[in-house]
Each structure stands twice: as C-alpha cells, then as structure tokens.
C-alpha positions in Angstrom: -25.5 3.2 5.7 -26.5 6.8 5.0 -24.2 9.8 4.8 -25.6 11.1 8.1 -25.1 7.7 9.8 -21.5 7.6 8.6 -20.8 11.1 9.9 -22.5 10.3 13.3 -20.8 7.0 13.8 -17.3 8.3 13.0 -17.7 11.4 15.2 -18.6 9.3 18.2 -15.4 7.2 18.2 -12.2 8.1 20.0 -9.9 10.4 18.0 -13.0 11.8 16.3 -11.0 14.5 14.4 -9.3 11.8 12.4 -12.6 9.8 12.1 -14.5 12.8 10.9 -12.0 13.1 8.1 -12.5 9.4 7.4 -16.3 9.8 7.6 -16.1 12.7 5.1 -14.2 10.4 2.8 -16.7 7.6 3.3 -19.6 10.0 2.8 -18.0 11.1 -0.5 -17.7 7.4 -1.5 -21.3 6.8 -0.5 -22.6 9.7 -2.5 -20.7 8.6 -5.6 -22.3 5.1 -5.6 -19.8 3.1 -3.5 -21.1 1.1 -0.5 -19.4 -0.9 2.2 -20.1 -4.7 2.1 -19.4 -5.5 5.7 -15.8 -6.7 5.3 -13.2 -4.0 6.1 -11.2 -4.7 3.0 -13.9 -4.8 0.4 -16.1 -2.3 -1.3 -18.9 -2.7 -3.8 -19.7 -0.4 -6.7 -22.5 -0.4 -9.3 -21.1 -0.5 -12.8 -22.5 -1.8 -16.1 -25.7 -2.8 -14.3 -23.8 -5.4 -12.2 -22.3 -5.3 -8.7 -18.6 -5.5 -8.7 -16.5 -6.1 -5.6 -12.9 -4.8 -5.2 -10.5 -5.1 -2.4 -8.3 -2.5 -0.8 -4.7 -3.1 -1.7 -2.8 -4.6 1.2 0.7 -3.0 1.3 3.9 -3.8 3.3 6.2 -0.8 3.6 9.9 -1.7 4.0 12.0 1.4 4.8 14.6 2.0 7.5 13.8 5.8 7.9 10.7 6.1 10.2 9.6 9.5 8.8 9.7 8.1 5.2 7.6 5.1 6.3 5.1 7.4 8.0 4.9 9.6 4.9 4.3 6.6 2.6 1.7 5.2 5.0 -0.1 8.5 5.1 -0.2 8.9 1.4 -1.4 5.3 0.8 -4.0 5.3 3.6 -5.4 8.6 2.3 -6.0 6.9 -1.0 -7.7 3.9 0.6 -4.9 1.4 0.6 -4.5 -0.9 3.6 -1.1 -0.8 5.3 -0.8 -4.3 6.7 2.7 -3.9 8.1 6.0 -2.1 8.2 9.6 -3.3 8.4 12.9 -1.5 8.9 15.2 -4.0 7.1 15.2 -6.9 4.7 15.0 -9.6 7.4 11.9 -8.1 9.0 10.5 -7.7 5.5 10.8 -11.4 4.7 9.2 -12.4 8.1 6.3 -9.9 7.7 5.8 -11.0 4.1 5.4 -14.6 5.1 3.0 -13.6 8.0 0.9 -10.9 6.3 0.8 -11.9 2.6 0.5 -8.4 1.2 -0.6 -7.6 -2.3 2.3 -5.1 -2.8 5.6 -4.5 -1.1 7.3 -1.1 -1.2 11.0 -1.8 -0.7 14.0 0.5 0.0 17.4 -0.7 -1.1 19.9 0.6 1.5 19.0 -0.7 4.9 20.9 -2.1 7.9 21.1 -5.8 8.3 19.8 -7.3 5.0 19.5 -4.9 2.1 16.5 -4.5 -0.2 18.0 -6.5 -3.2 18.7 -9.5 -1.0 15.2 -9.3 0.5 13.6 -9.0 -2.9 15.4 -12.2 -4.0 14.3 -14.1 -0.9 10.7 -13.0 -1.1 10.5 -13.9 -4.8 12.0 -17.3 -3.9 9.1 -17.7 -1.4 6.5 -16.3 -3.7 7.3 -15.9 -7.4 4.1 -13.9 -7.8 5.1 -11.3 -5.2 4.6 -7.7 -6.4 7.6 -5.6 -5.1 8.1 -2.0 -5.9 11.5 -0.5 -5.1 11.4 3.0 -3.6 14.9 4.3 -3.4 17.1 7.4 -3.6 19.7 5.3 -5.4 18.7 5.9 -9.0 21.6 4.5 -10.9 20.5 2.6 -14.0 22.6 -0.4 -13.1 20.9 -0.7 -9.7 17.4 -0.3 -11.3 18.1 -3.1 -13.7 19.5 -5.3 -10.9 16.3 -4.7 -8.9 14.2 -5.6 -11.9 16.2 -8.8 -12.5 15.8 -9.7 -8.8 12.0 -9.6 -9.2 10.9 -6.0 -8.6 8.0 -4.9 -10.8 8.7 -1.2 -10.7 11.3 1.4 -9.4 10.2 4.7 -7.9 13.0 7.2 -7.3 13.1 9.3 -4.0 12.1 12.0 -3.6 9.0 10.8 -5.4 5.9 12.5 -6.7 2.8 11.3 -4.9 1.0 10.4 -8.1 4.0 8.4 -9.3 3.9 6.3 -6.1 0.2 5.7 -6.4 0.5 4.9 -10.1 3.1 2.2 -9.3 0.9 0.6 -6.7 -2.1 0.7 -9.0 -0.1 -0.9 -11.8 1.4 -3.6 -9.6 -2.1 -4.6 -8.4 -3.6 -4.8 -11.9 -0.7 -6.5 -13.6 
C-alpha cells in the first residue's frame, strides 16, 4: 500500500477527520519501512536483512472513572496499542480477562464492587503469566508492595507522566 493509497482510503471512510490522522500515522509508518501484513494486529518491519513480525499490544483497562479510562485509551491508541476492552471494577475485569486474553492489564486499586488487589489475585490464579500494571493514586509503599506480591509487574502512580505509562506497558510486554 502506498502513502497516497493510505491517505485516500482513510479519507473516504466515515469520521474521516479521525481517519486522516490515522492515515498520517500509517503514512509515517510506511515511509519509515513498516508495512501492514493484512492482519489488523500485526506489522512487519525490515531489520537486519530479515522480515520481523510484531503484534500490537492488546490492553485491558480497568478503571472506575470514565474520564481516566478515556485518557488512558487515547494515550495508548495514539502509540499503536490495541485496547481490547475496558472494565469499571474487579469483577468485570476478571470476566473480560477470561474472554479477551489481553497481553497487559492496567488496573486501578480503589473501585466499587471488587477492588483491584482482589482482581489481581483472581486473574493471576486464572493465568499465572498475566501481565498486570497497577495505575493508582494510592502510592503508599505498603500498597505498592502488596500489589507486587499479588502479582502485578509494575506500579504507575496517578497522576502519571505519559512516557512512564508507555514505558510500563513496553516493559510488561517484553518481560
């Protein structure tokens, strides 16, 4: 697909203002040696004279505040992560984790119904290899240690720096 085709295709879809932004991103990716392979969640890149395939990271966001969920979704989507689902409490998180099998879960701690720590323990019980990052305004060291003991791989304090969140997601997917 050429840069011109990418721009033309995106501008002809509904909501073209958003798609033009996406087309610009795709054109930038194309011009820097990245090409779509046909699957929505894979990209190919030429490196070291071999084709390498990498998948977009599938993320489940668990946060009771809708505006925080939206902010996290926007940040991650703008950096080519795939938001496969969202949950407002721990019970929803467990059900969506089972159904969606995300690569990474971003989990708040204080939520109605089931809290984040209980949800982390249940998800780790279901899948010991689950990659869960706690994103919480509660930054007490005891809570951070408890979350790590429960199975979280990282702890990002709110309010967070965008780069810190992206770094945590990158680290969780490469660990």
